Legacy VTK file of the C-alpha trace (Angstrom):
# vtk DataFile Version 3.0
C-alpha trace
ASCII
DATASET POLYDATA
POINTS 190 float
-0.350 0.004 0.015
1.592 3.114 -0.847
-0.905 5.476 0.942
1.361 7.789 3.455
-2.448 8.708 5.463
-2.994 4.958 5.758
0.463 4.051 6.859
0.938 6.798 9.689
-2.528 5.377 10.586
-1.825 2.085 11.258
1.465 3.411 12.592
0.023 5.158 15.173
-3.051 2.358 15.674
0.357 0.144 16.048
0.991 1.605 19.148
-1.961 2.070 20.627
-2.381 -1.970 20.351
0.867 -2.421 22.497
-1.147 -1.136 25.063
-3.861 -3.032 24.395
-1.624 -5.866 23.957
-1.475 -6.456 27.599
-4.657 -7.466 28.950
-4.086 -11.328 28.582
-0.179 -11.460 29.326
1.837 -8.346 31.403
-2.084 -7.791 33.160
-2.523 -11.691 34.116
1.122 -12.100 35.615
0.955 -8.438 36.909
-2.432 -9.088 38.637
-1.621 -12.376 40.317
2.041 -12.139 40.911
2.450 -8.742 42.069
-0.657 -7.308 43.004
-1.771 -10.676 44.582
-4.784 -11.106 43.552
-6.029 -14.795 42.966
-6.538 -16.562 39.289
-10.492 -15.514 39.924
-10.180 -12.087 40.583
-7.957 -11.544 37.374
-10.616 -13.886 35.299
-13.472 -11.650 36.649
-11.426 -8.490 35.414
-11.729 -10.310 31.938
-15.653 -11.300 32.502
-15.960 -7.480 33.161
-14.110 -6.613 30.156
-16.629 -8.582 28.012
-19.692 -7.545 30.143
-18.468 -4.006 28.619
-17.803 -4.347 25.046
-20.763 -7.039 24.501
-23.412 -4.616 26.621
-22.100 -1.166 25.130
-20.226 -1.433 22.278
-22.990 -0.685 20.244
-24.676 2.189 22.457
-21.128 3.378 22.455
-21.139 3.647 18.528
-24.421 5.527 18.341
-23.132 8.063 20.423
-19.527 8.504 18.800
-21.231 8.150 15.154
-21.933 11.564 14.036
-17.994 13.158 16.049
-15.263 13.505 14.011
-13.323 10.146 13.603
-10.162 11.265 14.416
-11.334 12.502 18.264
-12.821 9.433 18.948
-9.583 7.914 18.145
-7.600 9.964 21.017
-10.784 9.322 23.149
-9.943 6.062 23.058
-6.885 6.189 22.840
-6.535 8.404 25.919
-8.423 6.108 28.093
-6.727 3.140 27.317
-3.920 5.316 28.664
-5.660 6.457 31.585
-6.419 2.331 32.725
-2.978 1.473 32.205
-1.689 4.049 34.288
-3.687 3.345 37.085
-2.952 -0.257 37.072
0.696 1.419 38.023
-1.648 2.294 41.344
-3.650 -0.732 42.331
-3.634 -2.019 45.591
-6.753 -3.540 46.088
-9.565 -5.128 43.415
-11.666 -1.903 43.617
-8.964 -0.018 42.202
-8.073 -2.992 39.269
-11.792 -2.742 38.294
-11.665 0.465 37.668
-8.780 0.592 35.366
-10.299 -2.219 33.550
-13.344 -0.356 33.094
-11.542 2.111 31.606
-9.755 0.419 29.226
-12.571 -1.547 28.268
-14.369 2.621 27.677
-11.467 2.871 25.649
-11.739 -0.626 23.555
-15.331 -0.087 23.171
-14.675 4.132 21.766
-11.708 2.854 19.448
-12.878 0.205 17.998
-15.547 0.141 16.183
-14.036 3.852 14.554
-11.044 2.379 13.618
-11.833 0.529 11.040
-14.723 2.598 9.185
-11.028 4.994 9.352
-9.242 2.533 7.238
-12.996 2.700 4.978
-12.855 6.322 4.653
-9.112 6.610 3.267
-9.206 3.122 0.694
-10.179 3.489 -2.527
-13.249 1.037 -3.360
-11.633 -1.145 -5.232
-8.510 -1.650 -2.626
-10.115 -1.474 0.176
-9.838 -5.739 1.204
-5.411 -4.786 0.730
-6.367 -2.088 3.354
-8.478 -4.303 5.886
-6.078 -6.977 5.626
-3.050 -4.266 5.774
-4.961 -2.937 8.668
-5.157 -6.030 11.070
-2.301 -7.174 10.021
-0.769 -3.707 11.548
-3.692 -5.107 14.633
-2.317 -8.148 15.199
1.501 -7.164 15.037
0.245 -4.663 18.165
-1.270 -7.050 19.732
1.556 -9.801 19.499
4.229 -6.907 20.078
3.052 -5.529 23.121
3.142 -8.500 25.739
6.768 -8.822 24.511
7.567 -4.615 25.620
5.258 -5.858 28.964
7.529 -8.748 29.653
10.690 -6.954 29.597
9.211 -3.780 30.999
8.048 -5.964 34.266
11.424 -7.972 34.184
13.441 -4.458 34.103
11.500 -2.636 36.560
9.092 -5.258 38.668
9.888 -3.745 42.051
8.552 -0.382 40.177
4.910 -0.884 39.333
4.759 3.193 37.840
7.793 2.580 34.907
5.900 -0.581 33.821
2.402 0.578 33.424
3.796 3.784 32.639
6.140 2.805 30.233
3.233 1.001 28.397
0.868 3.881 28.599
3.191 5.941 27.118
2.708 3.908 23.756
-1.388 5.312 24.174
-0.437 8.349 25.327
1.907 8.524 21.886
-0.943 7.233 19.871
-3.162 9.900 21.508
-0.716 12.411 19.863
-0.471 10.752 16.739
-4.673 10.243 16.218
-4.549 14.532 16.945
-1.622 15.189 14.429
-2.483 12.609 11.828
-6.064 13.529 12.419
-5.733 17.367 11.754
-2.924 16.727 9.188
-3.625 14.136 7.033
-7.577 12.748 7.893
-9.920 14.915 5.068
-12.899 12.909 5.144
-15.658 14.846 8.101
-16.773 12.738 10.167
LINES 1 191
190 0 1 2 3 4 5 6 7 8 9 10 11 12 13 14 15 16 17 18 19 20 21 22 23 24 25 26 27 28 29 30 31 32 33 34 35 36 37 38 39 40 41 42 43 44 45 46 47 48 49 50 51 52 53 54 55 56 57 58 59 60 61 62 63 64 65 66 67 68 69 70 71 72 73 74 75 76 77 78 79 80 81 82 83 84 85 86 87 88 89 90 91 92 93 94 95 96 97 98 99 100 101 102 103 104 105 106 107 108 109 110 111 112 113 114 115 116 117 118 119 120 121 122 123 124 125 126 127 128 129 130 131 132 133 134 135 136 137 138 139 140 141 142 143 144 145 146 147 148 149 150 151 152 153 154 155 156 157 158 159 160 161 162 163 164 165 166 167 168 169 170 171 172 173 174 175 176 177 178 179 180 181 182 183 184 185 186 187 188 189
């Protein structure tokens, strides 16, 4: 794909998905081994995420449908950032629930809009290629995330702010990237 607008979009999305990639890897190890939660408590955090996605993704898509898409992407990225940063202060299960709610809201804000942006950018005859390239980028972000999270946990085992702050930095960079990209490149009105 030789479209600099699209390539910039998938690079920024890749950064955000490094943060998303923590849900089933870094978060599980951190929750049980560092925060002292039971596996049942960790499982309930994932269940909470699933419930929020199933029950609220469609209403969230309706709420955000008339907003500028790049601003919705920024909002989703900032919610992911807030959720990841909150995990650095997790000392109680209640705070972990709050962090997961923020991550989940980031997910349901970002995800529906992300693919529609690809459709907006892609030439009609190349939508399949663009969707496939975007999906590859998503997969690479989800695959890279656990590696980055694991390295941060090994290096900063006693400093959760550096683990989750480092991971949150990817989501914050994505929010800044979407702002820059949206103002300069994204020409579709919604």
